[in-house]
Structures are given as C-alpha cells and as structure tokens.
DSSP file (Angstrom, degrees, kcal/mol; ACC not computed):
  #  RESIDUE AA STRUCTURE BP1 BP2  ACC     N-H-->O    O-->H-N    N-H-->O    O-->H-N    TCO  KAPPA ALPHA  PHI   PSI    X-CA   Y-CA   Z-CA
    1    1 A X              0   0    0      0, 0.0     0, 0.0     0, 0.0     0, 0.0   0.000 360.0 360.0 360.0 137.2    0.0  -48.7   -2.7
    2    2 A X        +     0   0    0      1,-0.0     2,-0.3     0, 0.0     0, 0.0  -0.325 360.0 156.5 -58.6 150.1   -3.3  -46.9   -1.7
    3    3 A X        -     0   0    0      0, 0.0     2,-0.4     0, 0.0    -1,-0.0  -0.977  49.3 -87.3-166.2 158.8   -2.9  -45.0    1.5
    4    4 A X        -     0   0    0     -2,-0.3     3,-0.1     1,-0.1     0, 0.0  -0.664  33.3-167.7 -79.3 137.9   -4.4  -42.0    3.5
    5    5 A X        -     0   0    0     -2,-0.4     2,-0.3     1,-0.3    -1,-0.1   0.595  54.4 -56.7-100.0 -16.2   -2.6  -38.9    2.3
    6    6 A X        -     0   0    0     48,-0.0     2,-0.5     0, 0.0    -1,-0.3  -0.969  64.2 -61.0 160.4-176.4   -3.8  -36.5    5.1
    7    7 A X        -     0   0    0     -2,-0.3     3,-0.1     1,-0.2    48,-0.1  -0.911  31.1-168.3-105.1 127.8   -6.8  -35.0    6.8
    8    8 A X        -     0   0    0     -2,-0.5    47,-1.9     1,-0.3     2,-0.3   0.932  67.9 -24.1 -76.8 -51.8   -9.2  -32.9    4.7
    9    9 A X  E     -a   55   0A   0     45,-0.2     2,-0.4    41,-0.0    -1,-0.3  -0.994  50.0-135.9-161.4 160.4  -11.2  -31.4    7.5
   10   10 A X  E     -a   56   0A   0     45,-1.7    47,-2.9    -2,-0.3     2,-0.5  -0.981  22.9-141.1-125.8 136.5  -12.3  -31.9   11.1
   11   11 A X  E     -a   57   0A   0     -2,-0.4     2,-0.4    45,-0.2    47,-0.2  -0.837  12.3-166.2-101.5 135.5  -15.8  -31.2   12.1
   12   12 A X  E     -a   58   0A   0     45,-2.8    47,-2.1    -2,-0.5     2,-0.2  -0.977  15.9-135.7-122.6 130.3  -16.7  -29.6   15.4
   13   13 A X  E     +a   59   0A   0     -2,-0.4     2,-0.3    45,-0.2    47,-0.2  -0.563  22.6 177.6 -82.7 146.3  -20.3  -29.6   16.8
   14   14 A X  E     -a   60   0A   0     45,-2.2    47,-2.8    -2,-0.2     3,-0.1  -0.878  42.9 -80.0-132.6 168.6  -22.1  -26.7   18.3
   15   15 A X    >   -     0   0    0     -2,-0.3     3,-1.3    45,-0.2    47,-0.1  -0.398  65.1 -85.1 -60.9 151.0  -25.7  -26.3   19.6
   16   16 A X  T 3  S+     0   0    0     45,-0.5    -1,-0.1     1,-0.2    29,-0.1  -0.315 115.6  21.4 -53.1 137.5  -28.3  -25.7   16.8
   17   17 A X  T 3  S+     0   0    0     -3,-0.1     3,-0.3     1,-0.1    -1,-0.2   0.615  87.9 116.7  82.9  11.8  -28.5  -22.0   15.8
   18   18 A X    <>  +     0   0    0     -3,-1.3     4,-2.5     1,-0.2     5,-0.2   0.122  30.1 116.6 -97.6  21.2  -25.1  -21.0   17.1
   19   19 A X  H  > S+     0   0    0      1,-0.2     4,-3.2     2,-0.2     5,-0.2   0.918  75.2  48.9 -59.6 -41.1  -23.5  -20.1   13.8
   20   20 A X  H  > S+     0   0    0     -3,-0.3     4,-2.1     1,-0.2    -1,-0.2   0.888 111.7  47.7 -67.1 -36.0  -23.0  -16.4   14.8
   21   21 A X  H  > S+     0   0    0      2,-0.2     4,-1.8    -4,-0.2    -1,-0.2   0.864 112.9  49.6 -66.6 -35.9  -21.4  -17.2   18.0
   22   22 A X  H  X>S+     0   0    0     -4,-2.5     4,-3.2     2,-0.2     5,-0.6   0.941 110.1  51.1 -64.6 -47.2  -19.1  -19.8   16.3
   23   23 A X  I  X>S+     0   0    0     -4,-3.2     4,-1.4     1,-0.2     5,-1.4   0.904 110.2  49.2 -56.2 -44.6  -18.2  -17.2   13.6
   24   24 A X  I  <>S+     0   0    0     -4,-2.1     5,-1.9     3,-0.2    -1,-0.2   0.875 120.2  38.1 -66.8 -37.0  -17.3  -14.6   16.3
   25   25 A X  I  <>S+     0   0    0     -4,-1.8     5,-2.8     3,-0.2     6,-0.4   0.968 125.4  32.3 -80.0 -56.6  -15.1  -17.1   18.2
   26   26 A X  I  <5S+     0   0    0     -4,-3.2     6,-2.2     3,-0.2     5,-0.3   0.951 134.6  29.7 -68.5 -46.3  -13.4  -19.2   15.4
   27   27 A X  I  <<S+     0   0    0     -4,-1.4     4,-0.3    -5,-0.6    -3,-0.2   0.939 132.4  29.0 -74.6 -52.4  -13.2  -16.2   13.0
   28   28 A X  I   <S+     0   0    0     -5,-1.4    -3,-0.2     3,-0.1    -4,-0.1   0.982 130.2  30.2 -77.6 -57.4  -13.0  -13.2   15.3
   29   29 A X  I   <S+     0   0    0     -5,-1.9    -3,-0.2    -4,-0.2    -4,-0.2   0.909 131.5  32.3 -71.1 -49.5  -11.3  -14.5   18.4
   30   30 A X  S   <S-     0   0    0     -5,-2.8    -3,-0.2    -6,-0.1    -1,-0.2   0.775 101.0-131.5 -80.6 -26.8   -9.0  -17.3   16.9
   31   31 A X        +     0   0    0     -6,-0.4    -4,-0.2    -5,-0.3     2,-0.2   0.734  46.0 158.3  82.4  25.8   -8.5  -15.5   13.5
   32   32 A X        -     0   0    0     -6,-2.2     2,-0.6     1,-0.1    -1,-0.2  -0.531  44.5-115.8 -79.2 149.7   -9.4  -18.3   11.1
   33   33 A X  E     -B   50   0A   0     17,-0.7    17,-2.7    -2,-0.2     2,-0.2  -0.768  25.7-135.5 -87.5 117.6  -10.4  -17.4    7.7
   34   34 A X  E     -B   49   0A   0     -2,-0.6     2,-0.3    15,-0.2    15,-0.3  -0.484  20.5-164.7 -78.0 147.3  -13.9  -18.3    6.9
   35   35 A X  E     -B   48   0A   0     13,-2.4    13,-0.6    -2,-0.2     2,-0.1  -0.901  28.0 -95.2-123.7 152.8  -14.5  -19.9    3.4
   36   36 A X        -     0   0    0     -2,-0.3     2,-0.2    11,-0.1    11,-0.1  -0.400  33.0-127.5 -67.7 140.3  -17.8  -20.4    1.6
   37   37 A X        -     0   0    0      9,-0.1     5,-0.1    -2,-0.1     2,-0.1  -0.609  38.2 -93.4 -76.8 151.7  -19.6  -23.7    2.0
   38   38 A X    >>  -     0   0    0     -2,-0.2     3,-2.5     1,-0.1     4,-0.5  -0.443  39.9-113.3 -67.6 138.1  -20.5  -25.4   -1.3
   39   39 A X  G >4 S+     0   0    0      1,-0.3     3,-1.1     2,-0.2     4,-0.4   0.767 111.7  59.8 -41.2 -43.8  -24.1  -24.4   -2.3
   40   40 A X  G 34 S+     0   0    0      1,-0.3    -1,-0.3     2,-0.1     3,-0.2   0.723 107.2  46.9 -62.8 -20.1  -25.6  -27.9   -1.8
   41   41 A X  G X4 S+     0   0    0     -3,-2.5     3,-1.2     1,-0.2    -1,-0.3   0.485  86.8  90.2-102.1  -6.2  -24.5  -28.0    1.8
   42   42 A X  G X< S+     0   0    0     -3,-1.1     3,-2.1    -4,-0.5    -1,-0.2   0.811  72.2  70.0 -60.6 -32.2  -25.8  -24.4    2.8
   43   43 A X  G 3  S+     0   0    0     -4,-0.4    -1,-0.2     1,-0.3    -2,-0.1   0.761  93.6  56.7 -65.7 -25.3  -29.3  -25.5    3.8
   44   44 A X  G <  S-     0   0    0     -3,-1.2    16,-0.3     1,-0.3    -1,-0.3   0.479 102.6-139.3 -84.8  -1.3  -27.9  -27.4    7.0
   45   45 A X    <   +     0   0    0     -3,-2.1    -1,-0.3    -4,-0.2     2,-0.1  -0.294  49.7 118.3  76.7-169.0  -26.3  -24.1    8.2
   46   46 A X        -     0   0    0     -3,-0.1     2,-0.3    13,-0.1    13,-0.2  -0.224  53.1-106.6  90.3 176.6  -22.8  -24.2    9.8
   47   47 A X  E     - C   0  58A   0     11,-2.1    11,-3.3    -2,-0.1     2,-0.4  -0.920  14.4-144.7-140.8 156.8  -19.5  -22.6    8.8
   48   48 A X  E     -BC  35  57A   0    -13,-0.6   -13,-2.4    -2,-0.3     2,-0.3  -0.981  14.9-170.4-128.5 143.3  -16.2  -23.7    7.2
   49   49 A X  E     -BC  34  56A   0      7,-2.7     7,-2.7    -2,-0.4     2,-0.4  -0.960  22.2-123.5-129.3 146.9  -12.8  -22.2    8.0
   50   50 A X  E     +BC  33  55A   0    -17,-2.7   -17,-0.7    -2,-0.3     2,-0.3  -0.743  24.7 179.0 -86.5 135.5   -9.4  -22.7    6.4
   51   51 A X  E >   - C   0  54A   0      3,-3.3     3,-1.6    -2,-0.4     2,-0.2  -0.743  60.9 -70.0-136.1  90.9   -6.7  -23.9    8.8
   52   52 A X  T 3  S-     0   0    0     -2,-0.3    -1,-0.3     1,-0.3     0, 0.0  -0.467 114.3 -12.8  57.3-129.6   -3.5  -24.2    6.7
   53   53 A X  T 3  S+     0   0    0     -2,-0.2    -1,-0.3    -3,-0.1     2,-0.1   0.660 134.9  54.1 -73.9 -20.3   -3.9  -27.1    4.2
   54   54 A X  E <  S- C   0  51A   0     -3,-1.6    -3,-3.3   -45,-0.0     2,-0.3  -0.438  76.8-124.8-108.1-176.0   -6.9  -28.5    6.0
   55   55 A X  E     -aC   9  50A   0    -47,-1.9   -45,-1.7    -5,-0.2     2,-0.4  -0.855   3.4-141.3-127.9 162.4  -10.3  -27.1    7.0
   56   56 A X  E     -aC  10  49A   0     -7,-2.7    -7,-2.7    -2,-0.3     2,-0.4  -0.998  20.1-161.4-124.7 124.2  -12.4  -26.8   10.2
   57   57 A X  E     -aC  11  48A   0    -47,-2.9   -45,-2.8    -2,-0.4     2,-0.4  -0.874   2.1-163.8-106.0 138.8  -16.1  -27.4    9.8
   58   58 A X  E     +aC  12  47A   0    -11,-3.3   -11,-2.1    -2,-0.4     2,-0.3  -0.991  15.8 165.0-125.0 130.4  -18.6  -26.2   12.3
   59   59 A X  E     -a   13   0A   0    -47,-2.1   -45,-2.2    -2,-0.4     2,-0.2  -0.996  35.5-110.1-145.6 145.9  -22.2  -27.4   12.5
   60   60 A X  E     -a   14   0A   0    -16,-0.3     2,-0.4    -2,-0.3   -45,-0.2  -0.526  30.9-165.1 -73.9 141.5  -25.2  -27.5   14.8
   61   61 A X    >   -     0   0    0    -47,-2.8     3,-1.0    -2,-0.2   -45,-0.5  -0.989  20.2-123.7-132.8 131.2  -26.1  -30.7   16.3
   62   62 A X  T 3  S+     0   0    0     -2,-0.4   -47,-0.0     1,-0.3     0, 0.0  -0.420 102.8  21.3 -61.3 138.9  -29.4  -31.7   18.0
   63   63 A X  T 3  S-     0   0    0      1,-0.2    -1,-0.3    -2,-0.1   -48,-0.1   0.839  94.5-165.7  71.0  32.4  -28.8  -33.0   21.5
   64   64 A X    <   -     0   0    0     -3,-1.0     2,-0.4   -50,-0.1    -1,-0.2  -0.239  15.0-179.7 -58.1 132.2  -25.3  -31.2   21.5
   65   65 A X        -     0   0    0    -51,-0.1   -52,-0.1   -50,-0.0    47,-0.1  -0.991  35.6-106.8-131.3 132.0  -22.9  -32.2   24.2
   66   66 A X        -     0   0    0     -2,-0.4     2,-0.8    45,-0.2    47,-0.1  -0.177  28.1-120.6 -58.2 142.6  -19.5  -30.5   24.3
   67   67 A X        +     0   0    0    -54,-0.2    47,-2.9     1,-0.2    -1,-0.1  -0.775  37.4 168.9 -81.7 110.7  -16.5  -32.6   23.2
   68   68 A X  S    S+     0   0    0     -2,-0.8    -1,-0.2    45,-0.2    47,-0.1   0.630  78.6  23.5-103.1 -15.5  -14.1  -32.7   26.2
   69   69 A X  S    S+     0   0    0      1,-0.1     2,-0.1    45,-0.1    -2,-0.1   0.737 110.7  68.3-110.6 -64.5  -11.7  -35.5   24.9
   70   70 A X  S    S+     0   0    0     45,-0.0    44,-0.4     1,-0.0     2,-0.3  -0.400  70.8 153.3 -64.6 135.0  -12.1  -35.4   21.1
   71   71 A X        -     0   0    0     -2,-0.1     2,-0.3    42,-0.1    44,-0.2  -0.981  48.3-112.3-156.9 160.2  -10.6  -32.1   19.7
   72   72 A X  E     -d  115   0B   0     42,-0.5    44,-2.5    -2,-0.3     2,-0.5  -0.727  32.0-149.1 -89.0 156.0   -9.0  -30.3   16.8
   73   73 A X  E     -d  116   0B   0     -2,-0.3     2,-0.4    42,-0.2    44,-0.2  -0.975   8.9-153.0-129.4 118.6   -5.3  -29.4   17.5
   74   74 A X  E     -d  117   0B   0     42,-2.8    44,-2.9    -2,-0.5     2,-0.4  -0.729  13.4-130.0 -93.4 131.6   -4.0  -26.3   15.8
   75   75 A X  E     -d  118   0B   0     -2,-0.4     2,-0.5    42,-0.2    44,-0.2  -0.673  29.4-155.3 -79.5 132.5   -0.3  -25.8   14.9
   76   76 A X  E     -d  119   0B   0     42,-3.1    44,-2.5    -2,-0.4     3,-0.4  -0.936  11.2-155.9-117.7 121.7    0.6  -22.4   16.3
   77   77 A X  S    S+     0   0    0     -2,-0.5     5,-0.2     1,-0.2    44,-0.0  -0.690  90.1  18.7 -81.8 145.5    3.5  -20.1   14.9
   78   78 A X  S  > S-     0   0    0     -2,-0.3     4,-2.1     3,-0.1    -1,-0.2   0.969  82.9-175.6  50.6  61.6    4.7  -17.7   17.6
   79   79 A X  H  > S+     0   0    0     -3,-0.4     4,-2.6     1,-0.2     5,-0.3   0.902  73.8  49.3 -59.7 -47.1    3.1  -19.8   20.2
   80   80 A X  H  > S+     0   0    0      1,-0.2     4,-2.5     2,-0.2    -1,-0.2   0.944 114.5  45.4 -58.8 -46.7    3.8  -17.5   23.2
   81   81 A X  H  > S+     0   0    0      1,-0.2     4,-1.9     2,-0.2    -1,-0.2   0.801 111.6  50.9 -62.2 -31.3    2.4  -14.5   21.4
   82   82 A X  H  X S+     0   0    0     -4,-2.1     4,-2.5     2,-0.2     5,-0.2   0.882 110.8  48.7 -73.7 -43.8   -0.7  -16.2   20.1
   83   83 A X  H  X S+     0   0    0     -4,-2.6     4,-2.6    -5,-0.2     5,-0.2   0.944 111.8  52.2 -66.7 -39.7   -1.6  -17.5   23.6
   84   84 A X  H  X S+     0   0    0     -4,-2.5     4,-2.1    -5,-0.3    -2,-0.2   0.934 109.4  48.9 -55.9 -45.6   -1.0  -13.9   24.9
   85   85 A X  H  X S+     0   0    0     -4,-1.9     4,-0.7     1,-0.2    -1,-0.2   0.851 109.9  48.9 -63.1 -36.5   -3.3  -12.6   22.3
   86   86 A X  H  <>S+     0   0    0     -4,-2.5     5,-2.6     2,-0.2     3,-0.5   0.904 110.8  52.5 -70.5 -36.1   -6.1  -15.1   23.1
   87   87 A X  H ><5S+     0   0    0     -4,-2.6     3,-1.5     1,-0.2    -2,-0.2   0.895 107.1  52.2 -61.6 -41.2   -5.7  -14.2   26.9
   88   88 A X  H 3<5S+     0   0    0     -4,-2.1    -1,-0.2     1,-0.3    -2,-0.2   0.708 106.6  54.7 -70.1 -20.1   -6.1  -10.6   26.0
   89   89 A X  T 3<5S-     0   0    0     -4,-0.7    -1,-0.3    -3,-0.5    -2,-0.2   0.215 127.2 -98.9 -98.6  13.0   -9.2  -11.5   24.2
   90   90 A X  T < 5S+     0   0    0     -3,-1.5     2,-0.4     1,-0.3    -3,-0.2   0.572  75.2 141.3  89.4   8.9  -10.7  -13.2   27.2
   91   91 A X      < -     0   0    0     -5,-2.6     2,-0.8    -6,-0.1    -1,-0.3  -0.698  53.0-128.3 -90.7 129.7   -9.8  -16.8   26.4
   92   92 A X        -     0   0    0     -2,-0.4     2,-0.6    16,-0.2    16,-0.3  -0.679  27.5-162.5 -75.4 114.1   -8.7  -19.0   29.3
   93   93 A X        -     0   0    0     -2,-0.8     2,-0.6    14,-0.1    14,-0.2  -0.905   2.1-162.0-103.6 118.7   -5.4  -20.6   28.1
   94   94 A X  E     -E  106   0B   0     12,-2.5    12,-2.8    -2,-0.6     2,-0.1  -0.887  16.1-133.0-103.6 115.4   -4.3  -23.6   30.1
   95   95 A X  E     -E  105   0B   0     -2,-0.6     2,-0.3    10,-0.2    10,-0.3  -0.441  30.1-168.2 -61.2 138.6   -0.6  -24.7   29.7
   96   96 A X  E     -E  104   0B   0      8,-2.5     8,-0.7    -2,-0.1     2,-0.1  -0.789  31.9 -68.8-124.0 172.8   -0.2  -28.5   29.0
   97   97 A X  E     -     0   0B   0     -2,-0.3     5,-0.1     6,-0.1    -1,-0.1  -0.357  54.4-112.5 -62.9 130.8    2.6  -30.9   29.0
   98   98 A X  E     -     0   0B   0     -2,-0.1     2,-0.4     5,-0.1     5,-0.2  -0.229  24.5-152.5 -63.5 154.6    5.0  -30.5   26.2
   99   99 A X  E >  S-E  102   0B   0      3,-2.0     3,-2.5     1,-0.1    -1,-0.0  -0.998  76.0 -16.0-127.1 128.3    5.3  -33.3   23.5
  100  100 A X  T 3  S-     0   0    0     -2,-0.4    -1,-0.1     1,-0.3     3,-0.1   0.842 128.9 -54.7  49.2  39.7    8.5  -33.8   21.7
  101  101 A X  T 3  S+     0   0    0      1,-0.3     2,-0.4    20,-0.1    -1,-0.3   0.593 109.2 127.2  76.3   9.9    9.7  -30.4   23.0
  102  102 A X  E <   -E   99   0B   0     -3,-2.5    -3,-2.0    -5,-0.1    -1,-0.3  -0.852  61.0-123.5-100.6 133.6    6.7  -28.6   21.6
  103  103 A X  E     -     0   0B   0     -2,-0.4    16,-2.8    -5,-0.2     2,-0.3  -0.432  31.3-170.5 -68.8 145.8    4.7  -26.3   23.9
  104  104 A X  E     -EF  96 118B   0     -8,-0.7    -8,-2.5    14,-0.2     2,-0.3  -0.965   9.0-179.7-139.9 156.0    1.0  -27.2   24.1
  105  105 A X  E     -EF  95 117B   0     12,-2.1    12,-3.5    -2,-0.3     2,-0.4  -0.982  17.3-134.9-152.4 153.0   -2.0  -25.4   25.6
  106  106 A X  E     +EF  94 116B   0    -12,-2.8   -12,-2.5    -2,-0.3     2,-0.3  -0.919  23.3 168.4-115.7 140.0   -5.7  -26.1   25.9
  107  107 A X  E     - F   0 115B   0      8,-2.7     8,-2.1    -2,-0.4     2,-0.4  -0.902  22.7-133.4-133.6 167.4   -8.7  -23.9   25.4
  108  108 A X  E     - F   0 114B   0    -16,-0.3     6,-0.2    -2,-0.3   -16,-0.2  -0.944  16.0-130.1-119.9 145.0  -12.5  -24.2   25.0
  109  109 A X    >   -     0   0    0      4,-2.0     3,-2.2    -2,-0.4   -87,-0.1  -0.312  46.4 -87.4 -74.7 173.2  -14.8  -22.7   22.5
  110  110 A X  T 3  S+     0   0    0      1,-0.3    -1,-0.1   -89,-0.2   -88,-0.0   0.666 128.9  55.0 -55.5 -16.5  -17.9  -20.9   23.8
  111  111 A X  T 3  S-     0   0    0      2,-0.1    -1,-0.3   -98,-0.1   -45,-0.2   0.340 121.4-101.6-105.0   4.0  -19.7  -24.2   23.7
  112  112 A X  S <  S+     0   0    0     -3,-2.2     2,-0.2     1,-0.3    -2,-0.1   0.493  70.6 145.9  93.2   6.3  -17.3  -26.1   25.9
  113  113 A X        -     0   0    0    -47,-0.1    -4,-2.0  -100,-0.1    -1,-0.3  -0.570  50.4-115.9 -83.1 145.1  -15.5  -28.0   23.2
  114  114 A X  E     - F   0 108B   0    -47,-2.9   -42,-0.5   -44,-0.4     2,-0.3  -0.519  30.9-175.1 -73.4 141.4  -11.8  -28.8   23.8
  115  115 A X  E     -dF  72 107B   0     -8,-2.1    -8,-2.7   -44,-0.2     2,-0.4  -0.980  11.5-150.4-135.4 134.1   -9.2  -27.2   21.4
  116  116 A X  E     -dF  73 106B   0    -44,-2.5   -42,-2.8    -2,-0.3     2,-0.5  -0.868   3.1-159.2-105.0 136.6   -5.5  -28.0   21.6
  117  117 A X  E     -dF  74 105B   0    -12,-3.5   -12,-2.1    -2,-0.4     2,-0.4  -0.972  13.4-172.9-109.5 126.7   -3.0  -25.5   20.6
  118  118 A X  E     -dF  75 104B   0    -44,-2.9   -42,-3.1    -2,-0.5   -14,-0.2  -0.990  26.9-111.7-131.9 130.1    0.5  -26.9   19.7
  119  119 A X  E     -d   76   0B   0    -16,-2.8   -42,-0.2    -2,-0.4     2,-0.2  -0.186  38.7-107.7 -52.7 134.9    3.7  -25.0   19.0
  120  120 A X        -     0   0    0    -44,-2.5   -17,-0.1     1,-0.1    -1,-0.1  -0.476  44.4 -92.5 -62.1 138.8    4.9  -25.3   15.4
  121  121 A X        -     0   0    0     -2,-0.2     2,-0.3     1,-0.1    -1,-0.1  -0.246  41.5-117.8 -58.7 139.3    8.0  -27.4   15.0
  122  122 A X              0   0    0      1,-0.1    -1,-0.1    -3,-0.1   -20,-0.0  -0.598 360.0 360.0 -78.4 134.0   11.2  -25.5   15.1
  123  123 A X              0   0    0     -2,-0.3    -1,-0.1     0, 0.0    -2,-0.1   0.421 360.0 360.0 -81.6 360.0   13.3  -25.5   12.0
C-alpha cells in the first residue's frame, strides 16, 4: 500500500539576506555539514545542510517572523556533551521535559527560531 516513508527535509525561514549568519550558526556552531543546493535553486539563495538521513534547508523569507512553536528536532548523540559544547559556544540551552526517558533541550537560532535537541535512543 502506498505510504509516507519518511521526511526528506525541513525548511527553516530566516530574514532575507541572512545566509552568512545562518551558515555561521548551523554549520559553525551546530556543526552541520553544508551540502550544495541544486543549480536550478541557487538563484533564490539559502543553504542546505545534511542531518543524518534527512536535510535542513534554510531560506530567506520576506516578512520573516521567527517560528516559536514549529521547529526541527535534532537527534543528539552524547547529549550532555553536545549541550555543554553549545553552551561553551554561547548558545542558551534550556532543559525541557523528558519524553519516553529521553532528555530534551530547546535552543534558538540567531533569528529566534525554536530548535529542539532530543537525546538519541539508548540501545
């Protein structure tokens, strides 16, 4: 039977012209690997990052308003160490309620968008 097999990517909006600040945060601070956008899409600006099997797409939006509820949730290995690394890089990391025994934290990108960090399942 036809079905949805997964999520290919999540799009996060930024103010127009904020590609370099987004690159510095998502690539530099969070450590995501930037991947090339397909040539036909380059004219619109923005950035793409690999996040495990999926991708995170960043793009400028006219009339930008930060997403405070809608958000990507990144699965984090070595959760405690990663949160400590982010704090050392100046990111405010807020502990959140655990879900199914997995630790969670919330952060914001430089534009005010919410990002969730969730501990990788223990094997």
